[in-house]
N, C-alpha and C positions, 0 to 999 in steps of 0.2 A: 824345473827346479831340482838341483842335485840334492843327494842325501849324504850327509857327512858321517863317515864311518871310522871307528877306531878298532884296531886289531890287536888282540892281547894273546900272546902265546910265548912260552919260554924258549921254544926252538926257533932261532933265527931263520932257518931255512924255511920252516912252515909259515912264518909271518911274511917273509918275502914272497913266497909262492902265492899266498892269499892276496897280498897287495898287487902282485903282478897280474893275477886273475882279474881282479876287480878294476884295474886300470883300463880293461878292454870295454868296460861299461861306462858309457859317458854320463849316465845319471848317478854314478857313485863317485864320491869324493873322499879319499883317504886323508884324514886330518891328524891322526895321531896313532901311536902304537905303544906297547908296554910289554915287558917280559914277565910280570907277575901281577897278582891281583892287587898288592899293596901299591905298587907303582902306578897301576891302572886307575885306582881311585884318585890319586893325586893329579894325574893328568885329565881325568874326566872333569874334575872340578874346575880346571882352567880352560881346557879346549871346548868342553860342552858338545860333544859329538851327538848326532841324532840317533844313532845305533851303535852298539858295541858288539863286536864278535870276540868271544872269549873261550879260551880252552878250559876244561874242567880241571885237568891235572897240572899243577904248577907249583913250583917252590915258593917259599916265604908266605904266600897267601894263595890259596887255590880259587879256582872260579867260583865254586859254590860260596865260600867265605866272603869273597868279593861281592857277589850279588846280594848276599845278606846285609853286608855293610852298606852297600849302596842304597838298598831300600829302607835302611833305617836313618838315612840322612834327612835332614829337614829341608833339602832343596825342594823348590816348587814342583819341578819336573825332572826326574832322573831319566836318562836314556834307556830304552828297552835293550835287554841283553839276549843275544842269540848264543847259545852254548855250542861249541864245537867239540864233538865227541868221536869216540871209536866204537866198534862193536863190543869192546871189553868194558866200556864205561856204562853199560845200560843200567847197572843197579844204582848208579849215581844220578841217573836222570830224575828219579823221583825226588831225590834230596834237592836237586837243583830246581824242580818245580815248587818244592815247599820254600825254597829260598826266594823265589820270585822271578826266575828266568821266563822269558817269553818265547823263546824258540830253541830247536834242538836240530842240528844238522851233522851229518857225518863229515869228516874232513876231506874226503874224496868227492865232495858234492860238485856238481857241474856249475859252470858260470850262470846258466840260465836259472837254476834252482836257487843258488846263493842270492842272485839279485832279486828274484821273486820274493824270497823269504825276508830279505832286508826291506823291500817295500811294504810287505804285509805288516811286520812288527812296527814299522815306522807309522803306518796307518792306524795303529791300535790293535792289530789282531795278534793271535798267538799261533804258533806252528810247531808240529813235531813231524819230521820226516817219517813217511810210512814204514820204512825199514827199521826205524828205531822203535816205533810203536809196537811192532812185532816182538821185539826183544823185551819191551816192557810188559807186554801181555804174558810172556813165558815167566818173568820175574814174579808177577803178581799171582801167577798159578801157584808158586811155591810159597809166597809170603805176602800176606795182605798188607797194602800200603796204608799209611797213616796220615796223608795229607788232609789239611782242613777241609771239612765238608759235613753236610748234615748226616746224622746217623740213619735216618729213615726218610729218604727223598719221597716227594709226591709222585705217584705213578705218571709215567709219560704215555702219551697217545701214540698210536702207530705212526702218524705223521711226524710227531716229535722224535721218535726213535730214528726215522729215516733221516731227519735233519742232523741228529747226532752222529749218525754214521758218516754223513757227508762232511761234518766237521772233522771227524776223526781221519778222514781221507785228505785233510788239508785244503778242502774247498773254501774259498772266500764267500762272502754273502752273495756276491754277484754270480759266482759260479753255481752256488746252491739255487738261486733263483731260476737260472736256466735249466736245471735238472727238474725242479718241482713245479715249473711254469707258474711262479708267483712273482710279485714285484720285489725289488730288493728291499724295500721299506718293510714289506710284510715278512720277509725272511729275517730281517733284522730283529723285528719283534719276537718272532718264533724262536730265535737263537736266545734272545733275552729271557724268554719264558723257560726254556730248557735249563738255562743256567740257574735260575731261581728255583725250579723244581728239584734240581739235583743238589741244591744248596752249596753251589761253587762260585767262585768270583770270576773265572775266565774260562776260555775254550780248552786250554791245556788240562786244568783240573777236571773239566767236564769229561774229557776223553778218558782220562785215568779212572774216574768214577764209573763211566760207562763200561770199562773193561772190568772193574771189579764187580759190577752188578750183572755181568754177562750179556750186556746189550751188544758188545762188539766181539 
């Protein structure tokens, strides 16, 4: 079964480049495109893509504003959004997480990584490309983040810290299970426990909270 994807970027060459790249992946089907966040919201409501690839910096309405608006809609199921960023946008990544983005990739990402990210967020996971995580770490060293989470999380066990570090490395539940030699179901429960203890809603916020607390 193919995954229907929408590409949102104000630069025509970038949009065409991403579309051309994804055309090489038989499991991906490009169903729509837009040049700004406002237009994207209108198209999403009619085309209903499975996943949206969206630039952060755009005119009229930027990617962060678009994600915020999308998550405020009363639709039963809005598509997950993967933000496309550059090294200069690392300070905006935290804002995008607050807005509800589910993934973050650099624009020079490989086809394999891009397709894998699309599949993961489509399956309900969240993903931050490791190189972006490194920049976020540097940002948080200078300024504490203010994303929604518990002020005083419940202490994590050594095994849960290991799980958290694997999550930060972008590993899926299946990949984590292979590393820790546990069933995928057990790992799923452990991941849920980690999120609950940190007081966050998803993997992306868990990674940032872990960075803030010094686990990573």
